[in-house]
C-alpha positions in Angstrom: -0.4 -1.0 11.7 -2.5 -2.0 8.3 0.2 -5.0 7.9 -2.5 -7.8 9.2 -5.4 -6.4 6.9 -6.2 -4.7 3.9 -9.2 -3.1 1.9 -10.1 -4.9 -1.2 -12.9 -4.2 -3.7 -15.7 -7.1 -3.4 -18.5 -6.1 -5.9 -20.4 -2.9 -6.9 -23.4 -3.9 -4.5 -20.9 -4.6 -1.5 -18.3 -2.0 -2.4 -15.1 -2.6 -0.2 -14.4 -4.9 2.5 -11.4 -5.9 4.6 -9.2 -8.9 4.5 -6.9 -10.6 7.1 -3.6 -10.6 4.8 -2.0 -13.2 7.6 -3.5 -15.6 10.3 -4.7 -13.5 13.3 -5.2 -15.1 16.8 -8.5 -14.7 18.5 -7.8 -11.8 21.1 -5.3 -10.1 19.0 -5.3 -6.5 17.9 -5.9 -6.6 13.8 -4.9 -2.8 13.9 -4.9 0.3 15.6 -6.1 3.2 13.5 -6.3 7.2 14.2 -8.9 8.8 12.4 -8.6 11.0 9.2 -10.7 13.8 11.3 -13.2 13.6 14.5 -15.0 15.7 16.6 -16.8 15.6 20.1 -20.6 15.9 19.9 -22.0 19.1 20.6 -24.5 18.3 23.4 -22.1 16.1 24.8 -19.6 19.0 25.2 -22.3 21.5 26.2 -23.4 19.3 29.3 -19.7 19.4 30.1 -18.3 16.0 29.4 -14.9 17.5 29.1 -12.6 15.9 26.1 -9.6 16.9 24.3 -10.9 19.0 21.5 -8.4 17.0 19.2 -8.3 13.5 20.2 -11.2 12.9 22.6 -9.4 11.9 25.7 -11.2 12.7 28.6 -9.9 15.5 30.5 -11.5 15.1 34.0 -9.9 13.1 36.7 -11.8 9.6 37.3 -13.2 11.0 40.4 -14.2 14.4 39.0 -16.2 12.4 36.4 -17.8 10.0 38.8 -18.6 13.0 40.8 -20.4 15.0 37.9 -22.0 11.8 36.6 -23.5 11.2 40.2 -24.2 15.1 41.0 -22.3 14.7 44.4 -19.3 16.5 44.7 -18.5 14.8 48.1 -17.7 11.4 46.5 -14.2 9.9 46.8 -12.7 7.1 45.0 -10.3 4.8 46.5 -6.9 4.0 44.6 -6.7 7.6 43.0 -3.3 6.5 41.8 -5.3 4.1 39.3 -6.6 7.3 37.5 -4.7 8.0 34.3 -5.7 11.5 33.7 -2.6 13.8 33.5 -3.9 17.2 34.0 -0.2 18.8 34.2 -0.1 18.3 30.3 -3.3 20.0 29.7 -3.0 23.0 27.4 -5.6 25.6 26.0 -5.2 27.1 22.7 -4.4 30.7 23.6 -6.8 32.5 21.8 -10.3 30.7 22.1 -9.5 28.5 25.2 -10.5 25.2 23.8 -8.4 22.7 25.7 -6.3 20.1 24.5 -4.8 17.0 26.5 -1.5 17.6 25.4 1.1 19.9 23.7 0.9 17.4 20.8 -2.7 17.7 20.3 -2.5 21.5 20.4 -0.1 21.2 17.6 -1.7 18.7 15.6 -5.2 20.0 15.6 -3.6 23.8 14.7 -1.6 22.5 11.8 -4.6 20.3 10.5 -7.6 22.6 11.0 -7.8 25.0 13.8 -6.3 27.8 12.6 -9.8 27.9 10.4 -12.0 27.0 13.0 -10.4 28.8 16.1 -13.2 31.5 17.4 -10.7 33.6 19.4 -12.5 36.2 21.1 -15.4 35.4 19.4 -16.0 32.1 21.4 -19.2 32.9 23.2 -20.8 35.5 20.6 -23.8 34.1 19.2 -24.1 35.8 15.7 -20.6 34.3 15.0 -21.3 32.1 11.9 -19.7 29.1 13.5 -21.8 29.4 16.6 -25.0 29.8 14.6 -24.2 26.8 12.7 -23.6 24.6 15.7 -26.8 26.0 17.4 -28.9 24.9 14.6 -27.2 21.7 14.5 -28.1 21.1 18.4 -31.7 22.1 17.6 -32.2 19.6 15.1 -30.2 16.6 16.5 -30.5 15.9 20.7 -29.1 13.1 22.4 -28.8 10.3 22.0 -26.2 12.1 19.4 -24.9 9.9 16.2 -23.2 12.7 14.2 -22.0 16.3 14.0 -21.9 18.9 11.9 -18.4 19.7 13.0 -17.1 16.7 11.7 -17.9 18.5 8.1 -16.7 21.4 9.2 -13.4 20.1 10.2 -13.2 18.4 6.6 -13.7 21.8 5.1 -11.0 23.3 7.4 -8.5 20.7 6.7 -8.6 21.3 3.1 -8.5 25.2 3.4 -5.2 24.8 5.6 -3.7 22.2 3.6 -0.8 22.9 1.0 -1.7 19.5 -0.8 -5.5 20.0 -1.3 -5.8 17.0 -3.5 -4.5 14.5 -1.0 -7.1 15.3 1.5 -9.6 15.4 -0.9 -8.5 12.0 -2.2 -8.3 10.9 1.5 -12.0 11.8 2.3 -13.3 10.2 -1.3 -11.9 7.2 -0.1 -15.2 6.7 2.3 -18.1 4.9 0.6 -20.5 7.2 -1.1 -24.3 6.5 -1.8 -26.5 7.0 -4.6 -29.0 10.4 -4.9 -31.7 8.2 -3.4 -30.0 6.8 -0.4 -28.6 10.0 0.6 -32.0 11.3 0.7 -32.9 8.3 3.3 -29.6 9.1 5.1 -30.4 12.6 5.7 -33.8 11.8 6.7 -32.7 9.2 9.4 -30.1 11.8 10.5 -32.4 14.6 10.9 -35.8 13.1 11.4 -39.3 13.9 9.8 -39.7 17.1 11.6 -36.3 18.8 10.3 -36.5 17.0 7.0 -36.8 20.7 5.3 -33.7 22.0 7.3 -31.0 20.4 5.4 -31.0 23.8 3.3 -30.8 26.0 6.4 -27.8 23.7 7.7 -26.4 24.5 4.1 -26.7 28.3 4.0 -25.2 28.5 7.7 -22.3 25.8 6.4 -21.8 28.3 3.5 -21.7 31.5 5.5 -19.2 29.8 8.0 -17.0 28.0 5.8 -17.3 28.7 2.2 -14.3 28.1 0.2 -14.0 28.6 -3.6 -11.9 25.3 -4.1 -14.6 23.4 -2.7 -17.4 25.2 -3.9 -18.7 21.9 -5.2 -19.2 20.6 -1.5 -21.6 24.0 -0.8 -24.1 23.2 -3.9 -27.3 21.4 -2.3 -26.2 18.1 -3.9 -22.8 18.3 -2.8 -23.5 19.5 0.7 -26.2 16.5 0.9 -23.1 13.9 0.0 -21.2 15.5 2.2 -23.7 14.8 5.0 -24.4 11.4 3.9 -21.1 10.5 3.8 -20.3 11.6 7.1 -23.9 9.7 8.1 -22.9 6.6 6.6 -19.1 6.4 7.7 -18.9 8.1 11.1 -17.6 5.8 13.7 -18.7 6.6 17.3 -16.0 7.2 19.5 -16.2 6.6 23.4 -14.0 7.9 26.0 -14.0 7.9 29.8 -11.9 8.5 32.9 -13.7 6.8 35.1 -13.9 3.2 33.1 -10.1 3.8 32.3 -9.7 4.0 36.4 -12.0 0.6 36.6 -9.8 -1.1 34.3 -6.8 -0.6 36.2 -8.5 -1.2 39.6 -9.4 -4.5 38.0 -6.0 -5.4 37.2 -5.0 -4.7 40.9 -3.5 -7.4 42.7 -5.4 -7.5 45.9 -6.1 -9.8 49.2 -9.6 -11.6 48.5 -11.5 -9.4 51.1 -10.2 -6.3 49.8 -10.9 -7.4 46.3 -14.4 -8.3 47.3 -15.0 -4.7 48.8 -13.7 -3.0 45.8 -15.7 -5.0 43.4 -18.7 -4.1 45.4 -17.8 -0.3 45.5 -17.9 -0.1 41.8 -20.9 -2.1 40.7 -22.8 0.2 43.6 -21.1 3.3 41.7 -22.3 2.2 38.3 -26.0 1.6 39.6 -26.0 5.0 41.2 -24.6 6.9 38.3 -27.1 5.0 36.1 -30.1 6.6 38.2 -28.4 10.1 37.9 -27.1 10.1 34.4 -28.8 7.2 32.5 -26.5 5.7 29.7 -24.7 9.0 28.9 -21.5 7.8 30.9 -18.8 8.9 28.1 -17.2 11.6 26.4 -18.8 10.8 23.0 -18.0 12.1 19.3 -17.4 10.5 15.9 -14.6 10.2 13.1 -13.8 8.7 9.9 -11.4 5.9 9.8 -10.1 4.6 6.4 -9.8 1.0 7.5 -12.5 0.7 10.0 -15.2 2.4 7.4 -14.0 -0.8 4.9 -15.2 -3.5 7.4 -18.6 -4.8 6.6 -21.3 -6.1 8.7 -22.1 -9.6 9.9 -24.6 -10.6 12.9 -21.8 -13.1 14.0 -18.7 -11.0 13.8 -15.3 -11.9 13.8 -13.9 -8.8 15.3 -15.0 -5.6 17.1 -14.0 -2.0 17.8 -13.1 -0.3 21.0 -10.9 3.1 22.4 -8.6 1.2 25.4 -6.4 4.2 24.9 -9.3 6.5 26.2 -8.9 8.7 23.1 -9.3 8.4 19.3 -7.3 5.6 18.9 -9.6 2.7 17.2 -8.5 -0.8 18.3 -10.0 -3.7 16.3 -9.7 -6.9 17.9 -10.3 -10.3 16.7 -13.5 -12.2 18.5 -12.4 -15.6 16.7 -9.2 -17.0 15.1 -8.8 -15.5 11.2 -7.3 -17.1 8.6 -5.2 -15.3 5.9 -7.9 -14.2 3.2 -10.7 -14.2 5.1 -12.9 -11.1 5.5 -12.7 -9.1 8.6 -16.3 -8.4 9.9 -17.8 -6.0 12.7 -21.3 -5.9 13.9 -23.2 -2.7 13.2 -26.0 -3.8 16.0 -25.4 -4.5 19.7 -25.3 -7.6 21.4 -29.4 -7.7 22.2 -30.2 -6.7 18.7 -28.1 -9.6 17.4 -30.1 -12.1 19.4 -33.4 -10.9 17.5 -34.9 -12.8 14.6 -33.5 -12.4 11.3 -36.2 -10.1 10.3 -35.8 -7.9 13.0 -32.0 -7.5 12.6 -32.6 -6.8 8.9 -35.3 -4.1 9.5 -32.6 -2.2 11.8 -29.8 -2.5 9.2 -32.0 -1.5 6.2 -33.2 1.3 8.2 -29.9 2.7 9.6 -27.5 1.4 7.1 -29.6 0.5 3.8 -28.6 -2.8 3.0 -30.1 -6.2 3.9 -27.5 -8.6 5.5 -26.6 -12.1 4.1 -24.1 -13.2 6.6 -24.1 -17.1 7.3 -26.4 -16.5 10.1 -28.8 -14.5 8.0 -28.5 -17.1 5.1 -29.0 -20.0 7.4 -32.1 -18.2 8.8 -33.7 -17.5 5.5 -36.5 -19.9 5.9 -37.7 -18.4 9.1 -41.2 -16.4 8.8 -40.9 -13.0 8.4 -42.2 -12.1 11.8 -40.4 -10.4 14.7 -40.2 -12.5 17.9 -43.1 -12.0 20.1 -41.5 -10.1 22.7 -40.5 -7.8 19.9 -43.9 -7.0 19.1 -44.9 -4.8 21.7 -41.3 -3.1 21.2 -41.5 -2.5 17.7 -42.9 1.3 17.9 -41.1 4.2 19.3 -38.5 2.3 21.5 -36.9 1.0 18.3 -35.8 4.5 17.0 -34.0 5.5 20.2 -32.1 2.2 20.5 -31.1 2.5 17.1 -29.9 6.0 17.3 -27.7 5.1 20.4 -26.7 1.9 18.4 -25.0 4.2 15.8 -22.9 5.8 18.8 -22.0 2.6 20.8 -18.8 2.1 21.8 
């Protein structure tokens, strides 16, 4: 899958970048990548967004998904045959009852990390060290969620279970790391002012739940902060939804004009009603570490974008423009609205969240613009920013 693109070292300031190894046409898939490790967000799971514990595939049918988001159990979706959920394939871990979308995922999880993390009959025991860790994390990291302590737990569990531990340590060490000062900033960003002092509590709980002699460095204050920053810097949001899969399938149906208009109107109304009830939280959400995707640098005029069209953790990178062999492939860390803002505003967001100043062609062209934010942003400069940004990091 990596044939169309490869990671290369650019400079110590920029780190790595991703470059096309051949000409790529607009609309083409550059690569499909599975994460080294991934995990659903904890509040997301708590609120019954049911996803495969391994690949994050949404487990509800499209109709169940819509009923829950609407708070209306009587809703009936037309064209139920367009729903891709296969409940007959779902399996549970016989010991702790977490659910998987398939036998393959159950097996993959067991082989990689689940033996260490399986809670067995202690699943609902609040005093179990892993449950204490998750509870502490939820109390520090409210929705919109941008990261999960369980991503770090799965990294540790993976190495604990591995025969070739060095191979996995090397796999994790490919992700970009930061200086001690930058790590402080990232931890601060992820935990916020209120919980600044809580990293030590998390570290103690993490140690109680998962300590491993071989990885002792990860459990020291410095090592734990680095691990935390690594996940905060490289974690890519993942979003899945049975309902959006159903909508895509319905969009592709060849229908007579009148039926098409009726169906489109039904779907539009459905989304409006859901937004009233559930706000922007439509997807099963989590995050993962992707080796190639994490090498993609940001541009305010990106030539590629990431998405999850298979309704699981498989990340598709798609070309937004024709890309020539040797050209750098960039994605945007900002959403569409943020990309339209002034250079000053864009860089404020990028500095706060990703600790760099952008020098893409668009930013260079606007370098002489005054360092003020656009008028409509003046009033929104305050608290709304943070909420938007938090959301941004998990945007899919």
